[in-house]
N, C-alpha and C positions, 0 to 999 in steps of 0.2 A: 505665404505657405502655411498650410494647416498642419500642426504637429501635436503630439501627445507626450505627456510626461507625468510622473508621480510628483506630488508636492505635499509639503507640511506647512500648515497655516501658522505664520508668525504674528501677523498683525492685520487688522482691517480698519479702514477709515471711511466714513461716509463721504461720498463725492457729490451726489445729487440725491433727490428723493427716490430715484429708481436705480441707482448704481453705487457701488462701493469700490474702493481701491484695496486690493489684497496683496500683502507681501508674503510670498512663499519661499521656502527653501526647496528647490526642485532637484530631482534626481539627475537630470541631464543638462540643466542650464544654471545651476547654482541659485543664489538669492536673486529673485526678480520681483518686479511689481506688475500687477495686472489690474485691469478694470473689468468689473463684472456687473452686468445689467440685469434687472428683473423684468420679466415679460408682463404683459397685461393680463394674462390668463390666471385662473385660480391657482394653478400649479406654480406659476411664476412667483406668486406672492410668498411662497415658502422656500424659494431658492436660496435665500440667505441663511437659512437655518443650519446648513451644513458647513458654514464658514465660521468656525469657532477655534479657539486656541488649540494648536497642535493636532487638529483634525487631519487625517490622512486622505488625500483626495487625488483622483485622476483628473488631469487638466487637459482639455483640448483647446488650443489657442492659435491665433494667427501670429506667426513668427516672422520678424524682420530683423536681420543682423544689425546690432548696435542701437536698436530702438530703446527708448527710456522706459516705455510702458507698453504692455501687450493687451490686446482685447481677447477675453475668454469667450469661446463659443459654447462650451459645455463643461460643467463640473459634476462629478459624481464621487461617492464615497468609495475609496479603494479598499480600506479595511474599516468597517464600522466600529466606533468606540461606544461600548455599551454602558460604561460606568462613569467615565470622566465627566461627561456633561451633567450628570445628576448627583454626583458625590461632591459635596462642597470642599472637602479637603483635597481631593484629586483635581478638581477644577481650579483650585487656588494654586496648586503646584504647577498645573498646566499654564496658567496665566503668567506665573513667575518665570517659568522656563521659556515660554514663547518670547517674553520681553528680553530675557537674557540672550537667547539665540539671535533675536533681531539685532541686538547690540554688537555681538561678537562675530557673526558670520559676514564674510565679505561679499560684496556684489559680484555676480556673474562668475564666481569660482565654484565649479561643480567638483565634488569629490565623492566617489562611490562609497568609500569606506565610512566617511562621515555620515553620509545619508543612511547607510545600512544601520549604523549605530543608533542614530536618532529614531529611525523607523521601528527598530526592535525595542528601544527603551520606552517609547510611547505605548506600544502594545503591552509591554510588561507592566507599566503603571496601571493601565486600564484593567488588566486581568487580576492584579494583585488583590488577595483577600486577607492579607495580614496587615499589620501596622505599616503605614507609609510615611511616618513622620521624618524618617531619615533618608528617604529616596533622593531628594534634591542634593543632599550633602555628597553622597556617593556619585551621583550623576555628574555634578560639577567637577569633582576631582578627576574622575575617569575621562570625562570629555576634554579635559585640559590636554590630554595626549594628542587629540586631533587639532588643537590650537597651537601645539608646539611649545607648551609651557609646563609640561608635567613635572612636578617636584622631584628632586633627587631624594630617594628614600634611603638615606643613610642614618636613620635613627638607630641609636644604640644606648648602652648604659651610660655613656659619656656624652653623646650628642643628643641633648635633651631640650634644646631651644630651636624652634624652627624660625629661620630668617626669611621673611617674606620677600626681601629684595634679592638675596642670593639664591633663593628657592632651594635651600637645603638646611639640614639640622646642624646646629653648632654646639660645641661643648661649653661655651660661655655666652652670656647675654650680649647681643650685638650692641655696638655703640650708637644705636638709633632706636626709634620707637616702633619700628615695623617688624615685630616679632611675636611669636606665640610663647606663652608661659609653659611651664612643665606639663600641666594637666592638658592644656590645649594641644601641645605638641604630641603628647602620647595619643590623644584622640585622633589627631590628623594622621599619625602613622597607622592607626587602625583603619581609618577610612581609605588611605592609599592602598592598603593590603586587602580591602574588601571589594569583591567583584559586585557588579550591579545586581546580579542574581541573588546575592546574599545580603543585600542592604538591610533587610528586616532583622538580621541577627545582631545589629549594633544596639546597645542599650545606652541611651544618652538622655540626660535630664533636659528639661525645657530650657533652663538658663544656659547650660553648657552648649546646647544645640544652637541657641541664638548667638552666643559668643563666637562659636566656631564658624557659623555661616557668615557672620560679619567679616571674619578674618579671611575666609575663602574668597569672598567678593573683593575684599581689599587686595588680595593677591592678584586677582584678575585686573583690577584697576591699575595696579603697578606695572603689570607685564603686557597689557594690551593697550596700545596707544589709542587715545580718543574714546575709550569706553566710558559711557555715561552711567549715572546712577540708575539702579533698577528700582523703579518706584513701587512696583507691586510686591516687593519683598516685605514691606510693612505688614501686609495681610498675613503672611506666613508666621510672623512673630506672635500673632494673637490667636491663630486658629488651632495650633497644636499645643496640647497640654503636656 
């Protein structure tokens, strides 16, 4: 059966000289794997150019219930990204977030609200003409709502240490090593209270940014079973001053 859906590119892997495996998060079918082949025509040689991290595509494919992989008939850009592919900082964030999403999104589970948030967020990143150094910080915390692990925002004058295991702020240092210090906890509270539309208003030094993103990822490792290390994160540590 030939069906259509919108999809977000999470990962691509070379399969043969003329085909690739693409992992999408789709609007109607959740996270799925597809095989996409290049034709012999001149036009076909450029077909793979639209398969890049977080690209928003329309997918026409042959659907079979419970299949492990689907064959794509046609791909086209749903919403062209005009800056992410050419802006090294934005493309680095896209690479990082696509790997993160590939790790945390479950197979075959479609959720319209999750898809809408991702679809909007990617376009926001592409269009943003202010500093984007803190985009991924706010994105990860706000996206944790859709993963069911959003932190309890009980920060106060007394609750000044964020416990990564209990996912809330405490008045005393926890009796384990998985917590944020006073400065990191105050920053996390600011990030929790910041909408994605206002991420550029955060003023964070490079060192503190690197520290807090480490802790945010650690938070996800603790609360999401089987989550693996995000390799592309190393790039972000060097690219933003």
